[in-house]
N, C-alpha and C positions, 0 to 999 in steps of 0.2 A: 741428082743422085751423086754421091761421092764414089769415086772409083776405088776399088780395092786392089792394092798391089802386094804381091808376096814374092820375096826373094829368099832363096835358101842356099846355105853354104855348109860344107862339112864341118864338123866339130873335131878339131885336131885330136888325134889319138883315140877316137871313138867312131869306128866304121858304121855303126848302126844308129848314129845320132846326127842331127842337123840343127843348125841355128836358122830359125825362120824370122825374117823381118817383115812384119805386116803393117801396112799403112792404109788409112782410109776408114770406111764405115763397114762394120760387120753387122749385117741385118738380113732380112729375108731375101733381098735382091742380090746380095753378094755371097751369101752362104753356099750356094751351089758351086761357085768358083773355088771357094775355100775348100769345100768337100772334095772337089776334083783334085786339087793340089795335094791334099793329105792322102787321098786314095792312091795316087801315083807313088808317093813316098813310101807308104805302107806296103804297097805291092813290091817295091824295090828292096824291102827288108829293113827300112828305117823303123825303129821302135822307141826312140827317145827324141824329144823335141825341146829345144830351148827357144822360147818365144820372146822376141823383142817387139813389143807392141806400143812403143812410145809414139809411133806415128798414127795410132788408131785414135780417131776422134769421137767414135760412138760405137757402142755395142748394145743391141737390143736383146730381149729375152731369147729370141731364136738363136742369135749369135752366141750368147752365153750357154745355152743348151747344147750347141754344137761342141763347145770346148769340154763341157761336162761329159757328154757322150764319148768324145774322143778319149778322154782320160780313162774311161771305163773299158775301152778297147785295148789299151796298152798293157 
């Protein structure tokens, strides 16, 4: 199983935005960790995300569904 890493940094000039750098595999095994990270940021008031996914080597249908669902929440 590939590990999923997520790092987030503020986006200069945008208090409610973060740059997220995601690396690894986004699938049914790692989606709960991804959900947890986004839930924390949403709870903190973050409403805009810039995703840097150049380090992602695989996204399955559940991972893709997560991003589609997230976009619908924002």
